C-alpha positions as CSV (number, residue, x, y, z in Angstrom):
1,M,-3.4,-2.2,22.4
2,A,-0.4,-0.9,24.2
3,F,1.1,2.4,23.3
4,K,4.6,3.8,23.5
5,V,5.5,7.4,23.5
6,T,7.8,8.9,20.9
7,T,8.8,12.3,19.9
8,V,8.7,13.6,16.3
9,R,9.9,16.9,14.9
10,L,7.5,18.2,12.3
11,P,7.4,21.3,10.1
12,E,5.0,24.0,11.3
13,E,2.9,23.6,8.2
14,T,2.4,19.9,9.0
15,I,1.3,20.8,12.5
16,E,-1.1,23.4,11.2
17,D,-2.5,20.8,8.8
18,L,-2.8,18.3,11.7
19,E,-4.7,20.9,13.9
20,D,-7.0,21.7,11.0
21,L,-7.8,18.1,10.4
22,T,-8.3,17.4,14.1
23,N,-10.8,20.2,14.3
24,K,-12.7,19.2,11.2
25,L,-12.9,15.5,12.3
26,Q,-13.7,16.6,15.9
27,R,-11.3,14.0,17.3
28,E,-8.3,14.0,19.6
29,R,-5.0,15.1,18.1
30,S,-3.2,11.9,19.1
31,E,-5.9,9.8,17.6
32,V,-5.7,11.6,14.3
33,M,-1.9,11.4,14.3
34,R,-2.0,7.6,14.9
35,E,-4.4,7.1,12.1
36,A,-2.4,9.3,9.7
37,I,0.8,7.4,10.6
38,Q,-0.9,4.0,10.0
39,I,-2.3,5.2,6.6
40,G,1.2,6.4,5.7
41,I,2.8,3.2,6.7
42,G,0.3,1.2,4.7
43,E,1.0,3.4,1.7
44,M,4.8,3.0,2.1
45,K,4.4,-0.8,2.3
46,L,2.3,-0.8,-0.8
47,R,4.8,1.3,-2.7
48,L,7.7,-0.9,-1.6
49,A,5.8,-4.1,-2.7
50,L,4.9,-2.6,-6.0
51,E,8.5,-1.5,-6.6
52,L,9.7,-5.0,-5.9
53,Y,7.0,-6.4,-8.2
54,K,7.9,-4.0,-11.0
55,K,11.5,-5.1,-10.8
56,G,10.5,-8.8,-11.0
57,R,11.8,-9.6,-7.5
58,I,8.5,-10.8,-6.1
59,S,5.4,-12.4,-7.7
60,F,1.9,-11.1,-8.0
61,G,0.8,-13.4,-5.3
62,R,3.6,-12.4,-2.9
63,T,2.8,-8.7,-3.7
64,A,-0.8,-9.3,-2.6
65,E,0.4,-11.0,0.6
66,L,2.8,-8.2,1.5
67,T,0.2,-5.5,0.8
68,G,-2.7,-7.3,2.5
69,L,-4.8,-6.8,-0.7
70,S,-6.9,-9.4,-2.4
71,Q,-5.6,-10.3,-5.9
72,R,-8.5,-8.5,-7.4
73,D,-7.8,-5.3,-5.4
74,L,-4.1,-5.5,-6.2
75,F,-4.9,-5.8,-9.9
76,R,-7.0,-2.7,-9.6
77,E,-4.2,-0.9,-7.7
78,L,-1.7,-1.9,-10.4
79,K,-4.0,-0.4,-13.1
80,R,-4.6,2.8,-11.0
81,R,-0.9,3.3,-10.6
82,N,-0.1,2.4,-14.2
83,V,2.1,-0.6,-13.1
84,P,2.1,-3.3,-15.8
85,Y,0.8,-6.7,-14.9
86,R,3.6,-9.2,-15.3
87,Y,2.2,-12.4,-16.8
88,G,4.7,-15.2,-16.1
89,E,6.0,-17.4,-18.9
90,E,5.1,-20.6,-17.0
91,R,1.5,-19.5,-16.4
92,F,1.3,-18.3,-20.0
93,S,2.5,-21.7,-21.3
94,E,0.0,-23.6,-19.1
95,E,-2.9,-21.5,-20.2
96,A,-1.8,-21.7,-23.9
97,K,-1.7,-25.5,-23.6
98,Q,-5.2,-25.5,-22.2
99,L,-6.5,-23.4,-25.0
100,V,-4.9,-25.5,-27.7
101,G,-6.0,-28.8,-26.1
């Protein structure tokens, strides 16, 4: 994996937290920073996808694709974050017909 150098200004408290975490994990500071940024980016992608899902702009399946979660894991994440599962009318009608016969 190729790396690029970038500069970021962070509050002193964040730097202190980073140093504390680096010491506790006994890892290199840059390694901890890369992992923390990746985790943060993943969380931001998840939040964005869930917001689009809540607004009805993307489907459940598309939300799973964007987040990289399985549909089962996404369903659990919706529940954990108190995001209501949107059951589409079309799917409801299909399943209702199957039940009725």
